[in-house]
C-alpha positions in Angstrom: -35.4 -23.0 -7.1 -33.1 -21.0 -4.9 -31.3 -17.6 -5.0 -28.0 -16.8 -3.5 -26.7 -14.0 -1.3 -24.2 -12.1 -3.4 -21.8 -10.5 -0.9 -20.7 -10.2 2.7 -20.7 -12.7 5.5 -23.3 -15.0 4.0 -22.0 -14.7 0.4 -23.0 -17.7 -1.7 -25.7 -19.0 0.7 -28.8 -20.2 -1.1 -32.2 -18.8 0.1 -35.4 -20.8 -0.2 -38.0 -19.6 -2.7 -41.7 -20.5 -2.3 -43.2 -22.8 -5.0 -45.4 -21.1 -7.5 -45.6 -17.4 -8.3 -46.4 -16.0 -4.8 -43.0 -14.1 -4.9 -40.8 -12.5 -7.5 -37.3 -12.2 -6.1 -35.3 -9.2 -7.2 -32.9 -10.3 -10.0 -29.3 -11.1 -9.3 -28.1 -8.3 -11.5 -30.4 -5.7 -10.0 -29.5 -6.7 -6.5 -25.8 -6.6 -7.4 -26.1 -3.1 -8.9 -28.0 -1.8 -5.9 -25.7 -3.2 -3.2 -22.4 -2.6 -5.1 -23.3 1.1 -4.9 -23.2 0.7 -1.1 -20.5 -1.9 -0.5 -20.6 -1.5 3.3 -24.0 -1.4 4.9 -22.8 -0.9 8.5 -25.2 1.1 10.7 -28.0 0.6 8.1 -31.5 -0.5 9.0 -33.2 -2.1 6.1 -37.0 -2.4 6.1 -38.2 -4.8 3.4 -41.9 -4.3 2.8 -43.5 -7.0 0.7 -40.4 -9.1 1.6 -41.1 -12.4 -0.2 -37.9 -14.4 0.2 -36.2 -11.6 2.0 -33.3 -11.5 -0.5 -32.9 -7.7 -0.4 -32.9 -7.5 3.4 -30.6 -10.5 3.8 -28.2 -9.0 1.3 -28.1 -5.9 3.5 -27.5 -8.0 6.7 -24.8 -10.0 5.0 -23.0 -6.8 4.1 -23.1 -5.5 7.7 -26.5 -3.8 8.2 -27.4 -3.4 11.9 -31.0 -4.4 11.5 -33.5 -5.8 9.0 -37.3 -5.8 9.3 -39.2 -7.9 6.9 -43.0 -7.8 6.2 -44.8 -10.5 4.3 -48.5 -11.2 4.5 -48.7 -14.3 2.2 -48.8 -17.3 4.5 -46.8 -19.7 2.3 -44.2 -17.0 1.5 -44.0 -16.1 5.2 -43.2 -19.7 6.2 -40.3 -19.8 3.7 -39.2 -16.4 4.9 -39.0 -17.7 8.5 -36.8 -20.6 7.3 -34.5 -18.1 5.5 -34.3 -16.0 8.6 -33.3 -19.0 10.8 -30.5 -19.9 8.3 -29.2 -16.3 7.9 -29.1 -15.9 11.7 -26.7 -18.9 11.9 -24.5 -17.3 9.3 -24.6 -13.8 10.7 -25.3 -14.5 14.4 -25.1 -10.8 15.6 -27.7 -9.7 13.0 -30.9 -8.2 14.3 -33.7 -9.6 12.1 -37.4 -9.1 12.7 -40.3 -10.3 10.7 -44.0 -9.5 10.6 -46.7 -11.5 8.9 -48.8 -8.4 8.4 -50.0 -6.2 5.5 -47.0 -4.0 4.6 -49.1 -0.8 4.4 -50.5 -1.3 7.9 -47.0 -2.0 9.3 -45.6 1.0 7.5 -48.4 3.2 9.0 -47.5 1.8 12.5 -43.8 2.5 12.0 -44.5 6.1 10.8 -47.1 6.8 13.6 -44.7 5.6 16.3 -41.6 7.1 14.6 -39.9 3.7 15.2 -36.8 3.2 13.1 -36.6 6.8 12.1 -33.1 7.8 11.1 -30.9 8.8 8.3 -29.5 5.3 7.8 -32.9 3.7 7.5 -33.8 2.4 4.1 -37.4 1.4 3.3 -37.7 -0.9 0.3 -41.1 -1.1 -1.4 -41.6 -4.0 -3.8 -45.2 -5.2 -4.0 -46.5 -7.3 -6.9 -46.0 -5.0 -9.9 -49.6 -4.9 -10.9 -50.6 -3.4 -7.5 -49.7 0.1 -8.5 -51.9 1.6 -5.7 -49.7 -0.1 -3.1 -46.7 1.9 -4.3 -48.5 5.2 -4.1 -50.1 4.4 -0.8 -46.7 3.6 0.8 -45.1 6.7 -0.6 -47.9 8.9 0.6 -47.7 7.4 4.1 -43.9 7.9 4.2 -43.8 11.4 2.8 -46.7 12.7 4.7 -44.5 12.1 7.8 -41.1 13.6 8.6 -39.3 10.4 7.8 -35.6 11.3 7.3 -34.3 8.1 5.7 -34.1 6.7 2.2 -37.1 5.3 0.2 -36.5 2.8 -2.6 -38.9 1.0 -4.8 -38.6 -1.7 -7.3 -40.9 -1.9 -10.3 -41.1 -2.8 -14.0 -41.7 -0.4 -16.8 -44.1 -2.8 -18.5 -46.0 -4.4 -15.6 -45.6 -2.0 -12.7 -45.6 1.7 -11.8 -43.5 3.8 -14.1 -41.1 6.5 -13.1 -43.4 9.0 -14.9 -46.3 7.9 -12.7 -44.2 8.4 -9.6 -43.3 11.9 -10.7 -46.9 12.7 -11.7 -47.8 11.8 -8.1 -45.5 14.6 -6.9 -42.3 12.7 -6.1 -38.9 12.9 -7.6 -36.6 10.0 -8.6 -32.9 10.8 -8.0 -31.1 7.5 -8.5 -32.0 4.5 -10.7 -30.6 1.0 -11.1 -31.9 -0.8 -14.2 -31.9 -4.4 -15.5 -34.0 -5.0 -18.6 -37.4 -3.5 -17.9 -37.0 -3.8 -14.1 -35.6 -0.9 -12.0 -34.9 0.1 -8.4 -35.1 3.8 -7.8 -34.7 6.2 -4.9 -37.8 8.3 -4.3 -37.7 11.7 -2.6 -40.4 14.4 -2.0 
């Protein structure tokens, strides 16, 4: 199985996907809706927590983002992610792409504590396995307990993952939503 980059310099390029169910790539339609709202990602830094294949970050890089940081702890998924990074670097040679095989929550805590990658054009994308609802809330708490000035996005599923109502009950607001079936990407603010 493979998934393709939808737009930009690497448009049409197929990304590798690990065998089995270790990852759940963001659907084509949902990625398209999200990135079509931006068109040009120049000067963006895209931090893809729970990166899996890296499709979201690579889409941002392909569309002109300055930097992508991808975190993936699963060994098999990380090996595939590294192959995808090598290929995307050939297609977009000036792209700054970093990867970490680390727990996304730990890496996020490190970023926040060091204030690395703080800025208005920084986008943090939170997309753990849907059933790990506590990961969503832990990441949101870490981000919003700091003075992070950028954008926070999360992907979930109304049936399997955290619901918008649960995000709001935790004290956050949702101000932009992209939907595809039961799956959604939303921007979260404090």
